[in-house]
C-alpha positions in Angstrom: -202.5 -121.7 244.7 -200.2 -119.4 246.6 -197.6 -117.1 245.0 -194.8 -119.1 246.7 -196.2 -122.4 245.3 -196.2 -121.1 241.7 -192.7 -119.7 242.2 -191.5 -123.0 243.5 -192.9 -124.7 240.3 -191.0 -122.2 238.2 -187.8 -122.9 240.1 -188.2 -126.6 239.5 -188.9 -125.9 235.8 -185.7 -123.9 235.3 -183.2 -124.9 238.0 -184.0 -128.6 238.2 -185.7 -129.8 235.0 -183.8 -127.6 232.4 -180.5 -126.9 234.1 -179.5 -130.2 235.8 -181.4 -131.7 233.8 -183.7 -133.8 236.0 -186.3 -134.9 233.6 -188.3 -136.7 236.3 -189.4 -133.3 237.4 -191.6 -133.1 234.3 -193.6 -136.0 235.6 -194.2 -134.1 238.8 -195.0 -130.6 237.5 -196.3 -130.9 233.9 -199.9 -131.7 233.2 -200.5 -134.8 231.0 -202.4 -132.5 228.5 -199.6 -130.0 228.3 -199.3 -129.3 224.5 -198.3 -125.7 223.5 -199.6 -125.2 220.0 -196.4 -123.5 218.8 -194.3 -126.6 219.6 -194.7 -128.9 216.6 -193.8 -132.4 217.8 -196.0 -135.5 218.1 -196.0 -135.6 221.9 -197.7 -133.9 224.8 -197.5 -133.7 228.6 -194.2 -134.5 230.3 -193.0 -136.4 227.1 -193.2 -133.2 225.1 -191.1 -131.1 227.4 -188.6 -133.9 227.9 -188.2 -134.1 224.1 -187.6 -130.3 224.0 -185.1 -130.4 226.8 -183.2 -133.3 225.2 -183.1 -131.5 221.9 -181.6 -128.3 223.3 -179.2 -130.2 225.5 -177.9 -132.2 222.5 -176.9 -128.8 221.0 -175.9 -127.2 224.3 -175.1 -130.0 226.8 -173.9 -127.7 229.5 -177.0 -125.4 229.3 -177.7 -123.5 232.5 -180.6 -121.2 233.4 -180.4 -118.5 236.1 -183.6 -116.9 237.2 -183.2 -113.1 237.3 -186.8 -112.1 238.2 -189.8 -114.2 239.3 -193.4 -113.2 240.0 -195.9 -115.8 241.0 -199.6 -115.5 240.9 -202.4 -117.9 241.6 -202.5 -119.6 238.2 -199.3 -118.4 236.5 -195.7 -117.4 237.2 -193.6 -115.0 235.2 -189.9 -115.6 234.9 -187.0 -113.6 233.4 -183.8 -115.5 233.0 -180.3 -115.6 231.7 -179.0 -118.8 230.1 -175.6 -119.9 228.8 -174.1 -123.0 227.3 -171.5 -124.2 224.8 -172.4 -125.2 221.3 -171.2 -128.8 221.2 -173.9 -130.5 219.2 -175.3 -130.2 215.7 -178.8 -128.8 215.4 -180.9 -126.3 213.5 -178.8 -127.1 210.4 -175.5 -125.7 211.7 -172.2 -127.4 212.4 -170.7 -127.4 215.9 -168.8 -124.1 216.7 -167.8 -125.0 220.3 -168.6 -121.3 221.1 -169.9 -120.3 224.5 -173.1 -118.3 224.2 -175.4 -116.3 226.6 -178.9 -115.2 226.1 -181.8 -113.8 228.0 -185.5 -114.6 227.9 -188.8 -114.6 229.6 -191.4 -117.3 230.2 -194.9 -117.4 231.6 -195.9 -120.8 233.0 -199.7 -121.3 233.2 -200.8 -123.5 236.1 -204.0 -125.5 236.9 -205.5 -125.8 240.3 -203.4 -128.9 241.0 -200.1 -127.0 240.5 -199.3 -128.6 237.1 -198.0 -126.6 234.1 -200.7 -126.6 231.5 -199.2 -124.2 229.0 -196.4 -121.7 228.6 -195.5 -118.6 226.7 -191.8 -117.9 226.1 -189.6 -115.4 224.3 -185.9 -115.3 223.7 -184.1 -114.2 220.6 -182.7 -116.9 218.4 -180.9 -114.2 216.5 -178.8 -113.4 219.5 -177.9 -117.1 219.9 -177.0 -117.3 216.2 -175.0 -114.1 216.4 -173.1 -115.5 219.4 -172.3 -118.6 217.4 -171.0 -116.5 214.5 -173.7 -117.9 212.2 -175.3 -114.5 211.3 -173.9 -111.0 211.1 -174.6 -108.4 213.7 -178.2 -107.2 213.5 -177.2 -103.7 212.6 -175.3 -105.0 209.6 -178.1 -107.3 208.4 -179.3 -105.1 205.6 -176.0 -105.6 203.8 -176.9 -109.3 203.3 -180.5 -108.9 202.2 -180.7 -108.9 198.4 -184.0 -107.1 198.0 -183.5 -104.6 200.9 -184.6 -101.1 199.9 -183.4 -98.1 201.9 
């Protein structure tokens, strides 16, 4: 697969599937066996990622991803992004705050020879999201809230 092809798949992943959200894109670009082991739900393939998108969008219905950097390779594509949305749905055990949050992250999408996403690795900081929602204190003040913290 060409670099441009893998980057096109990543743009579909973030700009179409996650941002619009156009869940039909999952059927086009996600392999039926897609099943990242760190995602603990009873689904795989396009159904798994659709479930994940629906869950996040219940919490942040206006969630938008903007690709900051992208680097395609033959069998994977690296993406750094910024995302933002408004906390309008309950999730993760927290009540709605109606706060606008922004966060950054990075994802590597792994692709098979047919141009389907077979796995992913992603990193973003939930703590930054929770801080933006006012749910946790600033990280630099966290030690004040830890009962067994030793200096």
